[in-house]
gemmi code that builds the backbone of each chain (N, CA, C; Angstrom):
import gemmi

chains = {
    "A": [
        ("MET", (18.224, -38.731, -0.655), (16.761, -38.975, -0.448), (15.884, -40.390, 0.354)),
        ("ASP", (17.455, -41.099, 0.383), (17.173, -42.377, 1.093), (16.352, -42.410, 2.375)),
        ("ALA", (17.168, -41.139, 3.057), (16.675, -40.990, 4.329), (15.509, -40.392, 4.295)),
        ("ILE", (14.919, -39.508, 3.492), (13.560, -39.474, 3.563), (12.018, -40.332, 3.566)),
        ("PHE", (12.933, -41.242, 2.634), (11.724, -42.646, 2.410), (12.102, -43.378, 3.595)),
        ("ARG", (13.086, -43.520, 3.882), (13.159, -44.445, 5.283), (12.586, -43.948, 6.453)),
        ("ALA", (12.419, -42.413, 6.836), (12.028, -41.802, 7.952), (10.182, -41.900, 7.905)),
        ("LEU", (10.131, -41.856, 6.490), (8.439, -41.746, 6.401), (7.893, -43.263, 6.512)),
        ("ALA", (8.921, -44.282, 6.315), (8.217, -45.480, 5.922), (8.164, -46.350, 7.394)),
        ("ASP", (7.545, -45.293, 8.445), (7.203, -46.076, 9.478), (6.131, -45.142, 10.123)),
        ("PRO", (5.021, -46.132, 10.864), (3.706, -45.593, 10.996), (4.121, -44.440, 12.188)),
        ("THR", (4.642, -44.755, 13.238), (4.738, -43.740, 14.139), (5.429, -42.545, 14.057)),
        ("ARG", (6.449, -42.639, 13.059), (6.635, -41.131, 12.402), (6.029, -40.718, 11.835)),
        ("ARG", (5.354, -41.456, 11.171), (4.115, -40.472, 10.354), (2.999, -39.748, 11.153)),
        ("SER", (2.881, -40.528, 12.140), (2.226, -39.924, 13.092), (2.681, -38.837, 13.646)),
        ("LEU", (3.726, -38.794, 14.228), (4.745, -37.840, 14.547), (4.584, -36.684, 13.990)),
        ("LEU", (4.716, -36.635, 12.467), (4.539, -35.640, 11.720), (3.023, -35.020, 11.510)),
        ("ASP", (2.110, -36.039, 11.655), (0.433, -35.840, 11.668), (0.546, -34.705, 13.002)),
        ("ALA", (1.088, -34.741, 13.977), (0.769, -34.333, 15.290), (1.604, -32.855, 14.936)),
        ("LEU", (3.020, -32.798, 14.217), (3.247, -31.466, 14.267), (2.773, -30.655, 13.047)),
        ("PHE", (1.952, -31.288, 12.003), (1.328, -30.761, 10.927), (-0.092, -30.210, 11.863)),
        ("GLU", (-0.429, -30.724, 12.474), (-1.875, -30.430, 13.220), (-1.412, -29.043, 14.195)),
        ("GLU", (-0.148, -29.251, 14.717), (-0.029, -28.503, 15.842), (1.616, -27.930, 15.857)),
        ("ASP", (2.120, -27.410, 15.391), (3.570, -27.145, 14.826), (4.229, -26.498, 16.347)),
        ("GLY", (5.520, -26.890, 16.529), (6.712, -26.357, 17.388), (5.995, -26.812, 19.128)),
        ("GLN", (6.039, -28.043, 19.172), (5.721, -29.031, 20.127), (7.000, -29.245, 20.998)),
        ("THR", (6.817, -29.760, 21.995), (8.397, -30.192, 22.886), (7.939, -31.608, 23.162)),
        ("LEU", (8.953, -31.978, 23.396), (9.049, -33.713, 23.739), (8.319, -34.220, 24.640)),
        ("GLY", (8.059, -33.872, 25.432), (6.791, -33.734, 26.417), (5.422, -34.113, 25.985)),
        ("ALA", (5.005, -33.067, 24.948), (3.650, -32.687, 24.318), (3.559, -34.280, 23.440)),
        ("LEU", (4.529, -34.559, 22.362), (4.718, -35.274, 21.341), (4.377, -37.188, 22.381)),
        ("GLU", (5.273, -36.967, 23.357), (4.752, -38.152, 24.104), (4.012, -38.658, 24.639)),
        ("GLY", (2.721, -37.269, 24.984), (1.607, -37.757, 25.355), (0.477, -38.192, 24.405)),
        ("ARG", (1.202, -37.811, 23.315), (0.037, -38.652, 21.914), (0.532, -39.983, 21.827)),
        ("LEU", (1.572, -40.251, 22.009), (1.828, -41.843, 21.597), (2.117, -42.487, 22.811)),
        ("ALA", (1.808, -43.848, 22.302), (1.787, -45.030, 23.737), (3.164, -45.637, 23.745)),
        ("MET", (4.295, -44.930, 23.907), (5.524, -45.018, 23.857), (6.401, -44.424, 24.958)),
        ("SER", (7.579, -45.166, 25.080), (8.451, -44.457, 26.361), (9.271, -43.112, 25.302)),
        ("ARG", (9.496, -42.228, 26.556), (9.918, -41.082, 26.053), (11.691, -41.388, 25.137)),
        ("PHE", (11.968, -42.110, 25.628), (13.288, -42.896, 24.635), (13.055, -42.904, 23.024)),
        ("GLY", (11.876, -43.804, 23.096), (11.591, -44.265, 21.559), (11.121, -43.030, 21.070)),
        ("VAL", (10.243, -42.262, 21.626), (10.050, -41.028, 20.766), (11.282, -40.112, 20.287)),
        ("MET", (12.230, -39.931, 21.465), (13.321, -39.329, 20.978), (13.830, -40.006, 20.020)),
        ("LYS", (14.251, -41.175, 19.888), (14.500, -41.788, 18.802), (13.906, -41.668, 17.421)),
        ("HIS", (12.787, -41.531, 17.347), (12.101, -41.397, 16.179), (12.456, -40.130, 15.464)),
        ("LEU", (12.456, -38.872, 16.446), (12.513, -37.796, 16.253), (13.998, -37.194, 15.362)),
        ("ARG", (14.669, -38.189, 16.254), (16.334, -38.103, 15.395), (16.455, -38.590, 14.317)),
        ("ILE", (15.428, -39.693, 13.992), (15.586, -39.934, 12.386), (14.970, -39.104, 11.671)),
        ("LEU", (13.530, -38.286, 11.820), (12.678, -37.273, 11.388), (13.760, -36.019, 10.980)),
        ("GLU", (14.511, -35.756, 11.965), (15.811, -34.784, 12.173), (16.609, -35.166, 11.084)),
        ("GLU", (17.311, -36.165, 11.342), (18.149, -36.473, 10.217), (18.114, -36.417, 8.726)),
        ("ALA", (16.795, -36.918, 8.633), (16.008, -36.632, 7.034), (15.581, -34.997, 6.579)),
        ("GLY", (15.920, -34.284, 7.656), (15.541, -33.227, 7.496), (13.948, -32.926, 7.350)),
        ("LEU", (13.254, -33.871, 8.096), (11.532, -33.602, 8.175), (11.306, -32.947, 9.212)),
        ("VAL", (12.003, -32.997, 10.402), (11.547, -31.944, 11.587), (12.994, -31.022, 11.802)),
        ("VAL", (12.716, -29.795, 12.283), (13.987, -28.921, 12.414), (13.339, -28.686, 14.233)),
        ("THR", (14.520, -28.405, 14.865), (14.245, -28.145, 16.373), (14.786, -26.765, 16.463)),
        ("ARG", (13.924, -26.069, 17.697), (14.480, -24.596, 18.078), (14.458, -24.598, 19.374)),
        ("ARG", (15.288, -23.994, 19.779), (15.302, -23.661, 21.673), (14.549, -22.441, 21.906)),
        ("ARG", (13.589, -22.438, 22.556), (13.175, -21.149, 23.057), (12.724, -21.131, 24.549)),
        ("GLY", (14.062, -20.850, 25.409), (14.226, -20.327, 26.794), (14.683, -22.007, 27.182)),
        ("ARG", (13.737, -22.621, 28.197), (14.497, -23.630, 28.778), (13.714, -24.820, 27.689)),
        ("GLU", (12.840, -24.507, 26.944), (12.164, -25.879, 26.036), (12.799, -25.819, 24.496)),
        ("LYS", (12.927, -26.894, 24.161), (13.277, -27.439, 22.624), (12.058, -27.726, 22.068)),
        ("LEU", (11.563, -26.955, 21.022), (10.269, -27.131, 20.287), (10.738, -27.918, 18.793)),
        ("HIS", (9.960, -28.640, 18.676), (10.171, -29.313, 17.055), (8.853, -28.855, 15.993)),
        ("PHE", (9.511, -28.730, 15.148), (8.647, -28.103, 13.787), (8.842, -29.247, 12.396)),
        ("ILE", (7.583, -29.281, 11.918), (7.757, -29.998, 10.642), (8.184, -29.217, 9.325)),
        ("ASN", (9.438, -29.644, 9.006), (9.569, -29.245, 7.747), (9.658, -30.003, 6.203)),
        ("PRO", (8.481, -29.401, 5.733), (7.786, -30.135, 4.613), (8.689, -30.055, 2.906)),
        ("VAL", (9.705, -29.062, 3.431), (10.637, -28.733, 2.052), (10.993, -30.213, 1.686)),
        ("PRO", (11.440, -31.326, 1.914), (11.983, -32.584, 1.558), (10.943, -33.275, 1.132)),
        ("ILE", (9.620, -33.403, 1.501), (8.572, -33.727, 0.987), (8.358, -33.116, -0.632)),
        ("ARG", (8.548, -31.553, -0.717), (8.241, -31.391, -1.619), (8.949, -31.560, -2.683)),
        ("LEU", (10.167, -31.615, -2.395), (11.476, -31.936, -3.561), (11.320, -33.550, -3.936)),
        ("VAL", (10.482, -34.507, -3.169), (9.900, -35.449, -3.683), (9.408, -35.502, -4.397)),
        ("HIS", (8.238, -34.378, -4.366), (6.983, -34.359, -5.511), (7.683, -34.143, -6.703)),
        ("ASP", (8.660, -32.774, -6.511), (8.827, -32.170, -7.849), (9.752, -32.991, -8.645)),
        ("ARG", (10.522, -33.995, -8.043), (11.093, -34.791, -8.704), (10.677, -35.303, -10.107)),
        ("TRP", (9.156, -36.029, -9.342), (8.536, -36.696, -10.357), (7.157, -36.155, -10.872)),
        ("VAL", (6.449, -35.431, -10.307), (4.983, -34.703, -10.579), (5.536, -34.008, -11.884)),
        ("SER", (6.324, -33.246, -11.783), (6.380, -32.274, -12.802), (6.790, -33.109, -14.213)),
        ("LYS", (7.228, -33.802, -14.068), (7.821, -34.269, -15.193), (6.948, -35.331, -16.027)),
        ("PHE", (5.970, -35.692, -14.945), (4.723, -36.859, -15.364), (3.808, -36.160, -16.002)),
        ("SER", (3.456, -35.009, -15.178), (2.155, -34.131, -15.279), (2.112, -33.221, -16.480)),
        ("GLU", (3.835, -32.652, -17.303), (3.862, -32.362, -18.218), (3.033, -32.235, -19.130)),
        ("PRO", (2.926, -33.643, -19.784), (2.316, -33.890, -21.007), (0.689, -33.780, -20.700)),
        ("TRP", (0.036, -33.839, -19.763), (-1.246, -33.779, -19.184), (-1.750, -32.305, -19.149)),
        ("VAL", (-0.392, -31.628, -18.717), (-1.174, -29.854, -18.497), (-1.021, -29.702, -19.781)),
        ("ALA", (-0.328, -30.297, -20.696), (-0.343, -29.324, -22.051), (-1.603, -29.617, -22.839)),
        ("GLY", (-1.699, -31.228, -22.798), (-2.728, -31.735, -23.474), (-4.347, -30.923, -22.822)),
        ("LEU", (-4.298, -30.618, -21.748), (-5.224, -29.859, -20.927), (-5.783, -28.583, -21.308)),
        ("SER", (-4.452, -27.770, -21.659), (-4.776, -26.614, -22.028), (-4.807, -26.417, -23.302)),
        ("ASP", (-4.486, -27.587, -24.099), (-5.218, -27.569, -25.700), (-6.567, -27.565, -25.811)),
        ("LEU", (-6.763, -28.488, -24.552), (-8.290, -28.889, -24.958), (-9.312, -27.744, -24.657)),
        ("LYS", (-8.596, -27.139, -23.586), (-9.589, -25.908, -22.707), (-9.429, -24.834, -24.377)),
        ("ARG", (-8.175, -24.657, -24.595), (-8.622, -23.738, -25.972), (-9.311, -23.979, -27.169)),
        ("THR", (-9.314, -25.331, -27.318), (-10.263, -25.602, -28.441), (-11.430, -25.492, -28.260)),
        ("LEU", (-12.171, -26.138, -26.720), (-13.372, -25.977, -26.569), (-13.661, -24.970, -26.399)),
        ("GLU", (-12.928, -23.501, -25.777), (-13.479, -22.299, -25.578), (-13.322, -21.183, -26.993)),
        ("GLY", (-12.968, -22.381, -27.733), (-12.940, -21.721, -29.377), (-12.404, -20.755, -29.697)),
        ("ASN", (-11.000, -20.504, -29.075), (-10.155, -19.289, -29.362), (-9.323, -19.968, -29.981)),
        ("ASP", (-8.960, -21.489, -30.588), (-7.787, -21.648, -31.109), (-7.472, -21.372, -32.485)),
        ("ASP", (-6.490, -20.755, -32.802), (-6.414, -20.649, -34.043), (-5.809, -21.419, -34.853)),
        ("GLY", (-4.983, -22.408, -34.534), (-4.324, -23.568, -35.296), (-5.214, -24.874, -35.513)),
        ("LYS", (-4.733, -25.265, -36.455), (-5.592, -26.743, -36.862), (-4.910, -27.761, -36.645)),
        ("ASN", (-4.312, -27.777, -35.657), (-2.993, -28.723, -35.838), (-3.418, -29.854, -34.313)),
        ("LEU", (-4.625, -29.494, -34.006), (-4.557, -30.738, -32.986), (-5.303, -31.959, -33.457)),
    ],
    "B": [
        ("MET", (1.891, -18.127, 15.922), (2.859, -19.175, 15.618), (3.923, -18.903, 14.596)),
        ("GLU", (5.072, -20.262, 14.371), (6.199, -20.099, 13.533), (6.108, -21.368, 12.439)),
        ("LYS", (6.400, -21.063, 11.305), (6.507, -22.123, 10.700), (7.971, -21.953, 9.985)),
        ("ILE", (8.653, -22.942, 9.860), (9.948, -22.892, 9.528), (10.548, -24.093, 8.439)),
        ("TYR", (10.927, -23.691, 7.209), (11.148, -24.188, 6.285), (12.897, -24.379, 5.968)),
        ("GLU", (13.672, -25.407, 5.837), (14.755, -25.513, 5.815), (15.197, -26.635, 4.268)),
        ("ILE", (16.218, -25.796, 3.847), (16.753, -26.278, 2.378), (17.972, -26.542, 2.362)),
        ("TYR", (18.717, -27.585, 1.742), (20.176, -27.404, 1.438), (20.272, -26.961, -0.048)),
        ("ILE", (21.076, -26.129, -0.287), (21.403, -25.864, -1.793), (22.783, -25.897, -2.082)),
        ("LYS", (23.078, -26.542, -3.099), (24.620, -26.338, -3.564), (24.952, -25.507, -4.503)),
        ("THR", (25.134, -23.987, -3.410), (25.855, -22.897, -4.067), (26.535, -22.157, -3.172)),
        ("THR", (26.777, -20.694, -3.563), (27.540, -20.226, -2.725), (26.319, -19.185, -1.971)),
        ("PRO", (26.857, -18.501, -0.473), (25.878, -17.315, -0.159), (25.650, -16.417, -0.916)),
        ("GLU", (26.596, -15.819, -1.778), (26.659, -14.759, -2.353), (25.503, -14.815, -3.646)),
        ("ARG", (25.429, -16.257, -4.277), (24.673, -16.839, -5.560), (23.460, -16.691, -5.065)),
        ("LEU", (23.220, -17.115, -3.675), (21.785, -17.394, -3.188), (21.345, -16.149, -2.717)),
        ("TRP", (21.920, -15.087, -2.254), (21.386, -13.916, -1.931), (20.981, -13.202, -3.383)),
        ("GLU", (21.468, -13.098, -4.158), (21.527, -12.482, -5.350), (20.029, -13.245, -6.175)),
        ("ALA", (20.088, -14.617, -5.677), (18.780, -15.105, -6.268), (17.538, -14.737, -5.706)),
        ("ILE", (17.775, -14.541, -4.325), (16.396, -14.148, -3.596), (16.481, -12.136, -3.535)),
        ("THR", (17.318, -11.597, -3.892), (16.938, -10.065, -4.286), (17.045, -9.752, -5.474)),
        ("THR", (17.162, -10.376, -6.391), (17.370, -10.187, -7.800), (15.751, -10.171, -8.641)),
        ("PRO", (14.760, -9.367, -8.565), (13.744, -9.705, -9.632), (13.173, -10.687, -10.566)),
        ("GLU", (14.179, -10.685, -11.681), (14.059, -11.360, -12.541), (14.422, -12.901, -12.085)),
        ("LEU", (14.981, -13.263, -11.375), (15.847, -14.474, -10.750), (14.246, -14.648, -9.758)),
        ("ARG", (14.059, -13.889, -8.955), (13.055, -14.033, -8.039), (11.761, -15.104, -8.426)),
        ("ALA", (11.507, -13.957, -9.661), (10.192, -14.466, -10.437), (10.098, -16.321, -10.976)),
        ("LYS", (11.826, -16.332, -11.531), (11.473, -17.568, -11.798), (11.258, -18.690, -11.049)),
        ("TYR", (11.279, -18.727, -9.596), (10.782, -19.637, -8.619), (9.634, -19.237, -7.346)),
        ("SER", (8.905, -18.271, -7.844), (8.249, -17.491, -6.601), (6.674, -17.244, -7.687)),
        ("PHE", (6.406, -18.548, -8.469), (5.039, -18.426, -8.885), (4.992, -17.427, -10.089)),
        ("GLY", (5.813, -16.649, -10.556), (6.382, -15.659, -11.514), (5.846, -14.168, -11.001)),
        ("VAL", (5.959, -14.180, -9.860), (5.573, -12.509, -8.843), (6.934, -12.067, -8.594)),
        ("VAL", (6.926, -10.697, -9.281), (7.731, -9.972, -9.497), (8.306, -9.138, -8.381)),
        ("VAL", (9.165, -9.264, -7.418), (9.492, -8.783, -6.068), (10.731, -7.532, -6.484)),
        ("THR", (10.306, -6.503, -6.051), (11.054, -5.491, -6.438), (11.693, -4.485, -5.116)),
        ("SER", (12.711, -4.028, -5.060), (13.101, -3.667, -3.887), (14.705, -3.532, -3.611)),
        ("ASP", (14.752, -1.995, -3.064), (16.406, -1.772, -2.971), (17.032, -2.835, -1.889)),
        ("PHE", (16.389, -3.358, -1.048), (16.873, -3.973, -0.062), (18.178, -3.398, 0.521)),
        ("THR", (17.591, -2.322, 1.212), (18.544, -1.559, 2.220), (17.353, -1.719, 3.455)),
        ("PRO", (18.255, -1.372, 4.659), (17.264, -1.713, 5.994), (16.317, -0.407, 5.838)),
        ("ASN", (14.992, -0.952, 6.185), (13.830, -0.205, 6.271), (13.058, 0.323, 4.706)),
        ("SER", (13.735, -0.277, 3.860), (13.315, -0.070, 2.472), (11.982, -0.909, 2.459)),
        ("THR", (11.202, -0.473, 1.592), (9.870, -1.425, 1.041), (10.005, -2.285, 0.080)),
        ("PHE", (9.086, -3.487, 0.077), (9.547, -4.341, -1.126), (7.655, -4.310, -1.391)),
        ("GLU", (7.828, -4.789, -2.966), (6.284, -5.178, -3.413), (6.458, -6.156, -4.336)),
        ("GLY", (5.805, -6.883, -4.241), (5.458, -8.345, -5.232), (4.388, -8.036, -6.395)),
        ("ARG", (4.780, -8.286, -7.550), (3.473, -7.796, -8.543), (3.194, -9.157, -9.520)),
        ("SER", (2.294, -9.470, -9.804), (1.485, -10.084, -11.124), (2.321, -9.439, -11.908)),
        ("PRO", (3.004, -9.680, -13.109), (3.223, -9.149, -14.498), (2.110, -8.926, -15.391)),
        ("ASN", (0.809, -9.909, -15.079), (0.052, -9.842, -16.095), (-1.121, -8.845, -15.402)),
        ("ALA", (-1.064, -8.086, -14.260), (-2.296, -7.558, -13.984), (-1.624, -6.442, -13.104)),
        ("PRO", (-2.395, -5.073, -12.986), (-1.924, -3.749, -12.361), (-1.963, -4.086, -10.565)),
        ("ILE", (-1.543, -5.559, -9.977), (-2.261, -5.507, -8.659), (-1.109, -5.888, -8.064)),
        ("ILE", (-0.890, -5.211, -6.767), (0.193, -5.717, -5.990), (-0.638, -7.340, -5.217)),
        ("LEU", (0.461, -8.019, -5.194), (0.430, -9.440, -4.265), (0.681, -9.621, -2.915)),
        ("THR", (2.005, -8.861, -2.885), (2.630, -9.061, -1.281), (3.164, -7.719, -1.244)),
        ("GLN", (3.747, -7.194, 0.064), (4.192, -5.981, 0.258), (4.974, -6.154, 1.917)),
        ("GLY", (5.919, -5.303, 2.051), (6.399, -5.472, 3.234), (7.506, -4.633, 3.409)),
        ("VAL", (8.369, -4.616, 4.381), (9.617, -3.595, 4.753), (10.581, -4.739, 5.152)),
        ("ASN", (11.953, -4.262, 4.742), (12.997, -4.740, 4.762), (13.409, -4.623, 6.240)),
        ("LEU", (13.359, -5.111, 7.285), (13.420, -4.784, 8.664), (15.215, -5.014, 9.382)),
        ("GLU", (15.951, -6.238, 8.384), (17.305, -6.134, 8.753), (17.898, -6.773, 7.512)),
        ("VAL", (18.612, -6.427, 7.053), (19.396, -6.635, 5.729), (20.744, -6.842, 6.179)),
        ("ASP", (21.025, -8.026, 5.895), (22.688, -8.268, 6.214), (23.167, -9.303, 5.113)),
        ("PRO", (23.430, -8.952, 3.786), (24.124, -9.849, 2.762), (25.216, -10.165, 3.441)),
        ("PRO", (25.601, -11.362, 2.828), (24.429, -12.461, 2.202), (24.053, -13.649, 3.271)),
        ("ARG", (23.621, -13.153, 4.509), (23.382, -14.031, 5.469), (21.828, -14.023, 5.859)),
        ("LYS", (21.671, -12.672, 6.126), (20.532, -12.545, 6.892), (19.325, -11.249, 6.414)),
        ("LEU", (18.154, -11.612, 6.140), (16.935, -10.791, 5.871), (15.802, -11.200, 6.448)),
        ("VAL", (15.386, -9.773, 7.283), (14.410, -10.111, 7.785), (13.263, -9.022, 7.270)),
        ("GLN", (11.843, -9.565, 6.650), (11.069, -8.763, 6.327), (9.540, -8.637, 7.111)),
        ("SER", (9.140, -7.686, 7.134), (7.504, -7.792, 7.313), (6.466, -8.019, 6.025)),
        ("PHE", (5.795, -8.896, 6.213), (5.049, -9.429, 5.151), (3.582, -9.337, 4.971)),
        ("ASN", (3.102, -8.532, 4.137), (1.494, -8.385, 3.879), (0.989, -8.832, 2.832)),
        ("ALA", (0.005, -10.097, 3.353), (-0.373, -11.038, 1.614), (-1.508, -10.021, 1.252)),
        ("LEU", (-1.765, -9.836, -0.201), (-2.553, -8.935, -0.562), (-3.642, -9.678, -1.932)),
        ("TRP", (-3.242, -10.989, -2.058), (-4.026, -11.568, -3.433), (-5.140, -11.856, -3.062)),
        ("SER", (-5.886, -11.847, -2.119), (-7.359, -12.214, -1.618), (-7.717, -11.418, -0.387)),
        ("ASP", (-9.011, -11.301, -0.676), (-10.030, -10.449, 0.392), (-9.420, -11.329, 1.618)),
        ("ASP", (-9.545, -12.815, 1.959), (-9.207, -13.077, 2.710), (-7.862, -13.329, 3.463)),
        ("VAL", (-7.042, -13.478, 2.408), (-5.382, -13.098, 3.062), (-5.184, -11.686, 3.845)),
        ("LYS", (-5.944, -10.581, 2.458), (-6.062, -9.293, 3.454), (-6.255, -8.864, 4.693)),
        ("LYS", (-7.610, -10.192, 5.077), (-7.613, -9.493, 6.525), (-6.316, -10.279, 7.753)),
        ("GLU", (-5.396, -10.823, 7.167), (-4.391, -11.493, 8.117), (-3.680, -10.051, 8.690)),
        ("PRO", (-3.163, -10.289, 9.948), (-2.223, -8.872, 9.912), (-1.018, -9.196, 9.754)),
        ("THR", (0.035, -8.394, 9.838), (1.244, -8.468, 9.210), (2.408, -9.394, 9.834)),
        ("SER", (2.774, -10.650, 9.154), (3.666, -11.280, 9.563), (4.909, -11.086, 9.396)),
        ("ARG", (6.090, -11.902, 9.899), (7.403, -11.688, 9.615), (7.719, -12.649, 8.924)),
        ("VAL", (8.992, -12.685, 8.151), (9.761, -13.251, 7.557), (10.916, -13.400, 7.472)),
        ("THR", (12.111, -14.325, 8.068), (13.361, -14.169, 8.120), (13.844, -15.106, 7.373)),
        ("TRP", (14.888, -14.632, 6.756), (15.489, -15.668, 5.367), (16.881, -15.482, 6.135)),
        ("GLU", (17.592, -17.014, 6.390), (19.155, -16.979, 6.787), (20.001, -17.912, 5.904)),
        ("ILE", (20.916, -17.515, 6.211), (22.020, -18.119, 5.179), (23.344, -18.669, 5.760)),
        ("GLU", (23.349, -20.016, 5.944), (24.238, -20.603, 6.366), (25.165, -21.894, 5.581)),
        ("GLN", (26.637, -21.136, 5.397), (27.542, -22.089, 4.442), (27.577, -23.172, 4.900)),
        ("VAL", (27.098, -24.429, 4.568), (27.674, -25.693, 4.898), (28.605, -26.479, 4.095)),
        ("ALA", (29.893, -26.677, 3.892), (30.964, -27.142, 3.162), (30.702, -26.310, 1.836)),
        ("ASP", (30.259, -27.437, 0.620), (30.150, -26.478, -0.604), (28.875, -26.204, -1.103)),
        ("SER", (28.082, -26.437, 0.065), (26.680, -25.903, 0.132), (26.180, -25.000, 0.800)),
        ("CYS", (24.616, -24.219, 0.454), (24.111, -23.236, 1.942), (22.978, -24.133, 2.323)),
        ("GLN", (22.770, -23.942, 3.546), (21.353, -23.948, 4.343), (20.685, -22.992, 4.345)),
        ("LEU", (19.747, -23.158, 3.863), (18.540, -21.900, 3.650), (17.508, -21.998, 4.719)),
        ("THR", (17.285, -21.254, 5.639), (16.296, -21.274, 6.680), (15.226, -20.213, 6.607)),
        ("VAL", (13.939, -20.494, 6.164), (12.814, -19.746, 5.850), (12.130, -20.024, 7.042)),
        ("THR", (12.070, -18.482, 8.187), (11.124, -18.587, 9.648), (9.827, -17.662, 9.441)),
        ("HIS", (8.502, -18.122, 9.352), (7.755, -17.187, 9.015), (6.516, -17.194, 10.318)),
        ("GLU", (6.729, -16.125, 10.765), (6.227, -15.694, 12.275), (4.581, -15.145, 11.951)),
        ("LEU", (3.772, -16.081, 12.103), (2.248, -15.733, 12.002), (1.750, -15.542, 13.420)),
        ("ARG", (0.097, -14.953, 13.164), (-0.728, -15.269, 14.264), (-0.945, -16.687, 14.534)),
        ("ASP", (-1.530, -17.511, 15.659), (-1.722, -18.516, 16.075), (-2.874, -18.619, 14.866)),
        ("GLY", (-3.352, -19.936, 14.215), (-4.359, -19.960, 12.880), (-4.536, -19.393, 11.941)),
        ("ALA", (-3.196, -18.632, 11.606), (-3.257, -17.955, 10.402), (-3.628, -18.633, 9.005)),
        ("ASN", (-4.272, -18.078, 8.100), (-4.725, -18.726, 6.820), (-3.329, -19.349, 6.409)),
        ("SER", (-3.505, -20.621, 5.812), (-2.521, -21.254, 5.452), (-2.157, -20.914, 3.906)),
        ("GLU", (-2.813, -19.927, 3.337), (-2.600, -19.991, 1.748), (-0.832, -18.732, 2.312)),
        ("LEU", (-0.830, -18.181, 3.251), (0.245, -17.000, 3.927), (1.671, -17.891, 3.650)),
        ("TYR", (1.341, -19.169, 3.987), (2.901, -20.046, 4.432), (3.043, -21.201, 3.509)),
        ("GLY", (1.786, -21.736, 2.759), (1.719, -22.870, 2.155), (2.753, -22.757, 0.851)),
        ("GLY", (3.215, -21.729, 0.431), (3.981, -21.872, -0.831), (5.197, -21.741, -0.584)),
        ("TRP", (6.065, -21.901, 0.919), (7.242, -21.789, 0.755), (7.592, -23.007, 0.373)),
        ("PRO", (7.197, -24.149, 0.170), (7.968, -25.605, 0.228), (8.140, -25.265, -1.612)),
        ("MET", (7.317, -25.162, -2.117), (7.361, -25.099, -3.641), (8.230, -24.082, -4.213)),
        ("ILE", (8.243, -22.683, -3.353), (9.038, -21.504, -3.907), (10.842, -21.956, -3.548)),
        ("LEU", (10.897, -22.767, -2.523), (12.258, -23.106, -2.355), (12.539, -24.335, -2.545)),
        ("SER", (11.652, -25.464, -3.321), (12.375, -26.224, -4.182), (12.354, -25.547, -5.593)),
        ("GLY", (11.649, -24.807, -6.030), (12.070, -23.741, -7.197), (13.453, -23.331, -7.430)),
        ("LEU", (13.805, -22.590, -6.127), (14.949, -22.041, -5.802), (16.228, -22.904, -5.979)),
        ("LYS", (16.246, -24.153, -5.293), (17.224, -25.010, -5.339), (17.292, -25.593, -7.018)),
        ("THR", (16.286, -25.728, -7.650), (16.295, -26.352, -8.795), (17.039, -25.411, -9.730)),
        ("LEU", (16.502, -24.010, -9.467), (17.131, -22.723, -10.448), (18.696, -22.920, -10.423)),
        ("LEU", (19.142, -22.558, -9.118), (20.426, -22.724, -8.830), (21.380, -23.795, -9.033)),
        ("GLU", (20.876, -25.071, -8.680), (21.841, -26.148, -8.911), (21.505, -26.930, -10.336)),
        ("THR", (20.624, -26.395, -11.430), (20.383, -26.929, -12.661), (20.246, -26.025, -13.424)),
        ("GLY", (19.856, -24.774, -13.276), (19.490, -23.826, -14.216), (18.103, -23.547, -14.823)),
        ("GLU", (17.562, -24.550, -14.436), (16.085, -24.960, -15.021), (14.743, -24.617, -13.977)),
        ("LEU", (13.633, -24.379, -14.627), (12.409, -24.004, -13.953), (11.993, -25.082, -13.306)),
        ("LEU", (10.843, -24.883, -12.352), (10.028, -25.962, -12.112), (9.390, -25.827, -13.009)),
        ("THR", (7.942, -27.066, -13.391), (6.871, -26.799, -14.109), (5.904, -27.462, -13.765)),
        ("THR", (6.094, -27.930, -12.121), (5.046, -28.337, -11.499), (4.054, -27.720, -11.736)),
        ("PRO", (2.176, -28.178, -11.717), (1.434, -27.167, -11.610), (1.272, -26.535, -10.914)),
        ("GLY", (1.013, -24.885, -11.242), (0.674, -23.970, -10.036), (1.794, -23.357, -9.813)),
        ("SER", (3.160, -24.054, -10.193), (4.690, -23.095, -9.873), (4.642, -22.115, -10.774)),
        ("LEU", (3.915, -21.893, -11.716), (4.238, -20.454, -13.035), (2.887, -20.026, -12.716)),
        ("ARG", (2.118, -19.911, -12.059), (0.530, -19.148, -11.810), (0.752, -17.669, -12.235)),
        ("TYR", (1.903, -16.887, -12.034), (1.731, -15.437, -12.149), (2.805, -15.323, -13.398)),
        ("VAL", (3.233, -16.432, -14.239), (4.238, -16.403, -15.336), (3.729, -15.395, -16.144)),
        ("PRO", (4.476, -13.940, -16.832), (3.813, -13.580, -17.958), (3.086, -14.628, -19.006)),
        ("THR", (1.589, -14.062, -19.407), (1.132, -14.675, -20.620), (1.086, -14.042, -21.535)),
    ],
}
model = gemmi.Model(1)
for chain_id, residues in chains.items():
    chain = gemmi.Chain(chain_id)
    for i, (resn, *xyz) in enumerate(residues, 1):
        res = gemmi.Residue()
        res.name, res.seqid = resn, gemmi.SeqId(i, " ")
        for name, pos in zip(("N", "CA", "C"), xyz):
            atom = gemmi.Atom()
            atom.name, atom.element = name, gemmi.Element(name[0])
            atom.pos, atom.b_iso = gemmi.Position(*pos), 0.0
            res.add_atom(atom)
        chain.add_residue(res)
    model.add_chain(chain)
structure = gemmi.Structure()
structure.add_model(model)
structure.setup_entities()
C-alpha cells in the first residue's frame, strides 16, 4: 500500500492517471504530448505508476499501450470506508424504517 | 475500447476458479448477484437478483480453461440504458505468482460504452480478494445491492 500512496503523491503522476481515465490505452507518445516533460521523465513516472499496480501495459502490434488499473484505489477505499461507514449505514436504514412507519421494534 | 483490471490475491488458482464459478461464492462479492452456469465451452450463464425474477446479466462462455482462463460474452440487462449496449466480452485470466495469483479481468467494449457496464469491476475484485484472504464480506455501501432481503 506504500507504493500506491507514493505513486499518487505526485501531481504529474495524477495527471497521467487523469489522462488515462479520460482515454484508456494510450501510447507513451500520446501521453508525452499532454505533458510539458521529456520522454524520459514521462517514462519514469509511468514506471512508478506501473510498480504500484495503478497502470498496466499491453503490447498491441508495435505499440505499447497504457491502461489505468483502478483496483488498488478501490482496495484503499474499502479498507477504511466500509469500517467507518457501517454505523452510518445502519443508522440511516433505522431512520428510514422509522420514518416510513413500518418499524415494529420500540428500541430506537 | 478495452478496460483492464488487475489484482493479486493470496490463494491458489483452483480456489480462485472455484470462487469465480460457484454461484454461492460469486454472490458474496458481486453485489449479491447469483451467476449460474455449468461453465462448459459454449454454455450460457445468467446473473439473477435473488429478490426479483429478473435477469441482470447474460452471456456465453466462449472459452473455458480451468483454472487459468475464462472468456465470456457479456450482456447487461439491469436497465434500459445498459440494454442498448452491444454485447461486450470479458476475459478472466489467472496466473500463479509465488504464493499468490494475479487475476486480470479484461473487458472489451464499444468506444464510449456506458460506464455502468465496467464500473463495478474494482468493487467486485476487491470483494473477491477480501473473501478469499479473510473469509469475510465487504460491507462498503453498494456492495450488497442485490443481497437477499
